[in-house]
C-alpha positions as CSV (number, residue, x, y, z in Angstrom):
1,M,112.2,85.2,113.2
2,E,111.8,86.2,116.7
3,H,108.7,84.8,119.0
4,I,107.7,85.8,122.2
5,T,104.7,85.1,124.4
6,L,102.1,87.8,124.7
7,K,101.7,88.5,128.5
8,G,99.1,86.9,130.3
9,T,98.5,84.6,127.2
10,D,99.2,81.3,126.2
11,L,99.9,82.9,122.3
12,K,103.1,82.8,120.9
13,V,103.4,84.9,118.3
14,S,106.0,86.4,115.9
15,R,107.0,89.8,116.7
16,F,106.6,90.7,112.9
17,C,103.2,91.0,112.4
18,L,101.1,90.8,108.8
19,G,99.0,93.7,108.6
20,T,96.0,92.8,106.2
21,W,94.4,96.2,105.5
22,Q,95.4,95.9,101.9
23,F,93.8,92.5,101.3
24,N,91.0,94.2,99.7
25,D,90.1,91.5,97.0
26,G,91.1,93.9,94.0
27,E,88.7,96.7,95.2
28,N,90.7,100.2,95.5
29,N,90.4,101.6,98.9
30,V,91.3,104.8,100.3
31,T,95.2,103.9,101.1
32,W,96.0,101.2,99.4
33,P,95.4,100.3,95.4
34,A,93.6,97.0,94.4
35,Q,95.2,93.6,95.7
36,S,93.9,90.7,94.4
37,A,92.5,87.5,96.5
38,E,95.5,85.5,94.7
39,L,98.4,87.5,95.7
40,S,97.2,87.9,99.1
41,K,97.3,84.1,99.5
42,S,100.9,84.3,98.2
43,V,101.9,86.9,100.6
44,V,100.1,84.6,103.8
45,D,102.2,81.5,102.3
46,K,105.4,83.5,102.3
47,C,104.5,84.8,105.9
48,L,104.1,81.1,107.3
49,E,107.3,80.0,105.3
50,L,109.2,82.5,107.2
51,G,107.7,81.9,110.7
52,I,105.8,84.3,110.8
53,N,102.9,83.3,112.2
54,F,100.7,86.7,113.7
55,F,98.3,87.8,111.3
56,D,96.2,91.2,112.0
57,T,92.7,92.3,110.6
58,A,89.8,93.9,111.0
59,E,85.8,94.2,110.2
60,G,86.3,97.2,108.4
61,Y,89.1,96.2,106.2
62,K,86.8,95.5,103.1
63,N,87.1,92.4,102.4
64,S,90.4,91.4,104.6
65,E,88.4,88.7,106.8
66,K,87.5,86.8,103.9
67,V,90.3,87.0,102.1
68,L,92.6,85.7,105.1
69,G,90.0,83.5,105.8
70,K,90.4,81.7,102.7
71,A,94.3,82.0,102.5
72,L,94.5,80.2,105.8
73,L,92.2,76.9,104.9
74,G,93.8,73.4,106.0
75,R,96.4,75.6,108.1
76,R,94.5,77.8,110.7
77,Q,96.0,75.8,113.4
78,D,99.2,77.7,112.5
79,A,98.4,81.2,112.9
80,V,97.3,83.5,115.6
81,V,94.3,85.7,114.0
82,A,93.8,88.8,115.8
83,T,90.8,91.0,114.3
84,K,88.6,94.1,115.3
85,F,85.0,95.2,116.0
86,G,83.8,98.8,114.7
87,F,83.4,100.4,110.9
88,R,80.9,97.6,110.1
89,D,80.3,99.3,107.1
90,G,83.7,100.8,106.5
91,I,82.8,103.9,107.7
92,G,82.1,105.0,111.1
93,T,79.3,103.2,113.2
94,P,77.5,103.9,116.3
95,P,78.7,102.1,119.1
96,Y,78.2,98.7,119.6
97,S,76.0,97.0,122.4
98,A,76.5,93.7,123.8
99,Q,74.1,92.3,121.3
100,E,75.9,93.8,118.4
101,I,79.4,92.7,119.4
102,D,78.2,89.2,119.5
103,E,76.9,89.4,116.0
104,A,80.4,91.2,114.7
105,V,81.7,88.0,116.3
106,T,79.8,86.0,114.3
107,R,80.4,87.8,111.0
108,S,84.3,87.4,112.0
109,L,84.1,83.6,112.5
110,Q,81.9,83.2,109.5
111,N,84.4,85.7,107.1
112,L,87.4,84.0,108.9
113,Q,86.0,80.7,108.3
114,T,87.3,79.4,111.9
115,T,85.5,78.3,114.9
116,Y,87.5,81.1,117.2
117,L,89.4,84.4,117.3
118,D,92.4,84.1,118.9
119,I,92.0,88.1,119.6
120,L,89.1,90.2,119.6
121,Q,89.9,94.3,119.5
122,V,87.6,97.0,120.0
123,H,88.4,99.2,117.0
124,F,88.2,102.8,118.9
125,P,87.3,103.2,122.0
126,S,83.8,104.8,120.2
127,F,82.5,101.6,119.3
128,I,81.4,100.5,122.7
129,R,78.8,102.4,124.6
130,D,79.8,101.3,128.1
131,S,82.8,99.7,129.5
132,V,80.9,97.4,131.7
133,E,78.7,96.4,129.2
134,A,81.4,95.6,126.5
135,V,83.6,93.7,129.2
136,T,80.9,91.7,130.4
137,E,79.9,90.4,126.6
138,L,83.5,89.9,126.1
139,E,84.2,87.7,128.8
140,R,80.9,85.8,127.9
141,Q,82.8,85.4,124.6
142,V,85.5,83.8,125.9
143,S,83.5,81.8,128.2
144,L,81.8,80.4,124.5
145,G,85.0,79.8,123.2
146,R,84.2,81.9,120.3
147,I,87.6,84.1,121.2
148,R,90.4,83.4,122.9
149,Y,91.2,86.7,124.5
150,Y,90.3,90.6,124.0
151,G,91.8,94.2,123.9
152,F,91.6,97.3,122.3
153,S,93.1,99.4,119.3
154,N,93.4,103.3,119.9
155,F,92.7,103.0,123.6
156,A,94.1,106.3,125.4
157,P,95.0,106.1,129.4
158,N,91.4,107.6,131.0
159,R,90.1,104.9,128.3
160,I,92.2,101.9,129.6
161,K,91.2,103.0,132.9
162,A,87.6,102.7,132.6
163,F,88.0,99.5,130.9
164,V,90.4,97.9,133.4
165,E,87.8,98.8,136.3
166,A,85.0,97.7,134.4
167,G,86.6,94.2,134.7
168,G,88.5,94.4,131.7
169,K,91.3,92.1,131.3
170,P,92.7,93.4,128.1
171,V,96.1,91.5,126.8
172,V,96.7,94.3,124.1
173,N,96.4,97.7,122.6
174,Q,97.3,98.4,119.0
175,I,98.7,101.6,118.4
176,G,100.2,104.2,115.8
177,Y,103.7,104.4,116.4
178,N,106.7,105.1,114.5
179,L,109.9,107.2,113.9
180,L,107.4,110.1,113.3
181,W,104.4,109.7,115.3
182,R,106.1,109.0,119.1
183,S,103.2,110.3,120.6
184,P,102.3,107.4,122.6
185,E,105.8,107.6,124.2
186,L,104.3,110.7,126.2
187,E,101.3,108.6,127.9
188,L,99.8,105.8,126.5
189,I,103.3,103.3,126.6
190,P,103.6,103.8,130.0
191,E,100.2,103.5,131.1
192,C,99.9,100.1,129.1
193,Q,103.0,98.9,130.6
194,K,101.4,99.4,134.1
195,F,98.8,97.2,133.1
196,G,100.7,94.6,131.5
197,I,99.1,95.3,128.1
198,N,101.1,94.3,125.0
199,L,101.8,97.1,122.7
200,M,101.3,96.1,119.0
201,A,102.7,99.2,116.5
202,Y,100.8,99.6,113.9
203,S,102.0,102.3,110.5
204,P,105.7,101.4,111.2
205,L,106.9,102.6,108.3
206,Q,104.0,105.7,108.1
207,Q,102.4,104.7,105.1
208,G,106.3,104.4,103.6
209,L,107.4,108.0,104.2
210,L,109.9,106.0,106.4
211,T,111.1,103.5,103.4
212,G,112.7,106.2,101.5
213,K,110.9,106.1,98.4
214,F,109.6,109.3,98.4
215,A,112.1,112.2,97.3
216,S,109.8,114.7,98.5
217,L,106.5,115.1,100.9
218,S,104.3,116.1,97.7
219,D,105.0,112.5,96.1
220,V,103.0,111.0,98.7
221,P,99.9,109.5,97.6
222,E,97.0,112.3,98.5
223,G,95.2,109.1,100.7
224,R,98.3,109.2,102.6
225,R,98.7,112.1,103.4
226,R,95.3,112.7,105.4
227,G,97.1,112.6,108.6
228,R,98.3,115.2,111.3
229,L,101.7,115.2,110.1
230,F,100.6,117.2,106.9
231,S,98.4,120.2,106.7
232,K,95.0,120.1,106.7
233,D,95.3,121.9,103.3
234,S,97.7,118.9,101.7
235,T,95.0,117.1,100.6
236,S,90.9,117.3,100.0
237,L,91.0,113.9,102.1
238,S,91.9,115.5,105.4
239,R,89.4,115.7,108.7
240,H,92.4,116.5,111.4
241,G,92.2,120.7,110.8
242,Q,95.5,120.9,112.0
243,D,98.6,123.1,110.7
244,G,100.4,119.9,110.6
245,A,104.0,119.6,111.1
246,E,105.5,119.4,107.2
247,E,109.0,121.2,107.6
248,E,109.8,119.1,110.9
249,V,109.0,116.1,108.9
250,D,111.0,116.8,105.9
251,Q,114.0,117.4,107.9
252,A,113.7,114.5,110.1
253,L,113.5,112.4,107.0
254,K,116.7,113.6,105.8
255,R,118.8,113.2,108.7
256,I,116.9,109.8,108.8
257,R,118.1,109.4,105.4
258,E,121.6,110.3,106.5
259,I,122.0,108.5,109.7
260,C,121.1,105.1,107.7
261,N,123.7,106.0,104.8
262,N,126.5,106.8,106.9
263,A,125.5,103.5,109.0
264,G,124.8,101.4,105.9
265,I,121.5,100.3,106.6
266,Q,118.5,99.9,104.8
267,M,116.0,103.1,105.7
268,S,112.9,100.8,106.2
269,K,114.9,97.8,108.5
270,A,115.6,100.9,110.7
271,A,112.6,102.0,111.1
272,L,111.1,98.8,112.0
273,S,113.7,98.0,114.1
274,W,114.1,101.0,116.1
275,I,110.5,100.1,117.1
276,L,111.4,96.9,118.3
277,Q,114.0,98.0,120.7
278,Q,111.7,100.3,122.6
279,D,110.5,99.8,126.1
280,G,107.2,97.9,125.9
281,I,106.5,97.1,122.4
282,A,106.1,93.8,121.6
283,V,105.2,93.5,118.1
284,V,105.5,95.5,114.9
285,I,102.9,94.9,112.5
286,A,103.2,96.0,108.6
287,G,101.6,95.4,105.6
288,A,103.0,93.9,102.2
289,S,101.6,94.2,98.6
290,S,104.2,90.9,97.5
291,P,105.8,88.3,98.9
292,E,109.5,89.7,98.1
293,Q,108.2,92.8,100.3
294,V,107.2,90.7,103.1
295,V,110.7,89.0,103.0
296,E,112.5,92.6,103.2
297,N,110.1,94.1,106.0
298,S,110.8,90.9,108.0
299,E,114.2,91.2,108.4
300,I,114.8,92.8,111.6
301,I,117.9,93.9,112.6
302,K,119.8,94.8,116.3
303,L,120.7,98.3,116.0
304,N,123.1,99.5,118.3
305,N,122.6,102.1,120.7
306,D,124.1,105.3,119.4
307,I,122.2,104.4,116.0
308,I,119.1,104.5,117.9
309,Q,120.2,107.5,119.9
310,Q,120.8,109.2,116.6
311,L,117.0,108.2,115.0
312,T,115.4,109.5,118.1
313,E,117.0,112.7,118.3
314,A,116.2,113.0,114.3
315,T,112.5,112.9,115.2
316,E,112.0,115.0,118.4
317,E,111.1,118.1,117.1
318,V,108.1,115.9,114.7
319,K,107.1,114.9,118.3
320,K,107.0,118.0,120.1
321,K,105.1,119.7,117.4
322,I,102.5,117.2,117.4
323,G,102.3,116.6,121.0
324,P,100.3,114.1,122.6
325,S,97.2,113.3,120.1
326,L,96.7,109.8,119.2
327,D,94.7,110.0,116.1
328,Q,96.1,110.7,113.3
329,W,93.4,111.0,111.0
330,A,90.1,112.5,113.0
331,A,89.0,116.2,113.7
332,E,89.1,115.1,117.1
333,D,90.8,112.7,118.9
334,R,88.8,109.4,118.9
335,C,91.6,107.9,121.1
336,Q,90.6,110.0,123.8
């Protein structure tokens, strides 16, 4: 497993980070089916065995912090843990005051059964009232030793600029990015590179679309059809109100499958490896529902330049159709 030191930190992390949204302790959520705490622990065990030491969670991922904390008992020192504040009750909440950020840190420390957080992230820009207030409190948390570094998730260029101008020293921006969702390339990735912010790409397999396991888009579970790649009429769970890009996605997936078949490469491996060969991307975040899936997803390969180019060209029409939007799910782009 390849490791890197995140820019601006002394954190040496695996380039594959385990996302733990599915660590729900047996409770279904809108995207993931029930997964027991015991199974989640076996996933963590396999990660550490393979040299994967980076774990991403959030207070908004129901039960995830508690499950991860329990799984890491006795070996916290072997892990780098990133969490987020926002979605306090698993739903949208008002912006956090400085006091509420402090309270969120306390909850996360208790849930994770640890004395420090390696990275604390603002889950969405809408969860802070004011950049100056948020930065002041985050710096105070660093001075107290409760967090080591901080950053954010889903911040667009204008919000990044405001945060930095307020004195912030963010080390990460976690963004949705994959072969089918390439809007960050237009403005966001260059902006993060300008400020030396490490980019962490989540949803690298577009919630299973890039694994090749769905014969058609209609086979995709309803909870995973909520995003802007799909029409607003694809599911009653949709909130974005857009027409989607289903025709372009369907054609792109057929082309990706053809490229991978011709090259003798598993589709999911190609999708994950493509991301880590893009400029500015430090880490890829993916979940796992079993130890075997950890092994499968973490086997990153080196793609030759021709394959990289073919895969990129295969999804250009999807990129054009989606445009600069950064948030797949909301009626309004919360990243703006």
